[in-house]
N, C-alpha and C positions, 0 to 999 in steps of 0.2 A: 794884309800887306798888298800894296799896289803892284801891278805888274811892272817889271823892269822896262824902262823906255829904251827903244832902239834908235840908233841914229842912222840906220840903213833905210834906203828908199828903193822901191822897185822901179827900175827903168824899163825892163823888159819882162813880161810875164812868162814864167816857166809853167807850161801846161803839159809837159812831157809825161807826167804820171797819168793824168786824165786821158791823154791821147793814146796811152798804152792799154786802156780799158775798152773792151768790145762794146759794152753798153753805152759808154760815152760817145763813141764814134757812130754807133747805130742811131742813137738819139739825135745827134747833130745832123746827120744825113737826113733823117726823117723830118726834122724840123725845117730844113731847107726846102724839102719837097712839099711838105704840108703847107708851108707859108704860101708858096706859089699856087698850090692846089686851091686853097681857100680863096685867094684873090680871083683866080680864073673861074672857079665854080660858083661864085656868088651870083653870076648872071643866071644860073640854073637853080639857084636857091638850094644847093646841095652841100651838105657837110660830108666829110669823108665816109662816115658810117652810112649815111643815106645813099651815097654813090655805091658803096659796097653792096648794100641790100638790093638796090635796083639792078646792079650789074649781075648779081647772082640770079635774080628773077629773069633778067633779059636772056641769060644763057641757059636757064633751067626753067622754062615755063611750067607752071604747076608745082613748083617747089613749095614745101610746107613751111610754116613758121618754125617748127621743130628742126627741120633741116637747116634753115637759115641760122638759127641759134647755134647749132653744132658747128656749122662751117665757119662762122665768124666769132665764135666764143662770146656770144651775147647772151645775157640772162633773159629768159622769156618775158618778165615784166618790163624790161627795157625795150624789147622789140615791139610789144603791143602798141605803145604810143607812136613809134615810128611808122608801123603799118597803118594805123589809123590816120596819121597825118598824110601819108602818101596816098591813101585812098581818098581822103578829103580833097587833095589836090588833083584828083582824077588821073593819077599816074598808074595806079594798079587797081585790079578788081580781084575779088575772092570768088572762086568757083568750087563747087563740090569736087572732092577727090574721087577719081573713077573707081578706086579699089578699096577705099577706107571711108565709110560714111561719117566717121568722127573727124576726119581731117578736111582741111580746106586748102586748095591749091591757089597760089598767087600768080597772077598774070599781068603783064603790062597792057595798058589801054593803048589806043593809037597815039594819044598825046605822050604817054610814057615811052613808047617806042621811039618817037621823034626826039624827045628830050635825051634819051640815052644814046641814040646815034650821035647826036651833037656832043654830049658830055663825054662819051668814050673817045671820040675823036680828039677833043680838047685834052683829055687825060693822056692820050698817047703822045700828043705834041709836047705836053709838059714833061713827061718822062724822058722824051728824047732830049729836051733842053737840059733837064736836070742831070742827065748822064752824058752830056755832050763831050766831056773830056775823056770819056772811056771809049775804048774800041768796042766793036760788037762782041768780040770774044770776052773782053773784060766785063761787059754788062751781063753776059750769059753766066760767066763764072760767079760774079757777085750775087746774082739772083739765086743761083744754085747753092752757094754757101750760106746765104741768109736763110733760105728755106731749110737747110740742114739744121739750123738752130731752132726754128719754131715748128717744123712739121715733125710729128712723132713718127718713128719708124713703123712701117706697116707689117 
């Protein structure tokens, strides 16, 4: 049996149900920010995950691959290729861990430090633009609320 044809046409899309869903709104906001991020970070040849890895190395010199995986919820096999690529670009170096002979600490090279100074500056500008319609208090509240969703209670 063929579906019954309708003579109604949509003139205005009702997205009210979708807009009532947290995931839908979070994803839409993330897509808006990521689109701008990708466009502006292309000059640095950085994807969001590369930027995240390099930022953690920037602010945690000597961090191990295991710590990176845990902090970013990345599977170890997926991180190996990223680390190798960043090392090949001469942005990071591996050094023996001072307390654990089995571990290797990751450090930025001078080129990596310069790239991350520029990239983090660009990221901060992008965040300010993306959240420009929010007050400083609203930005802080939104950040805190989002983190309550994805950061597990300690």
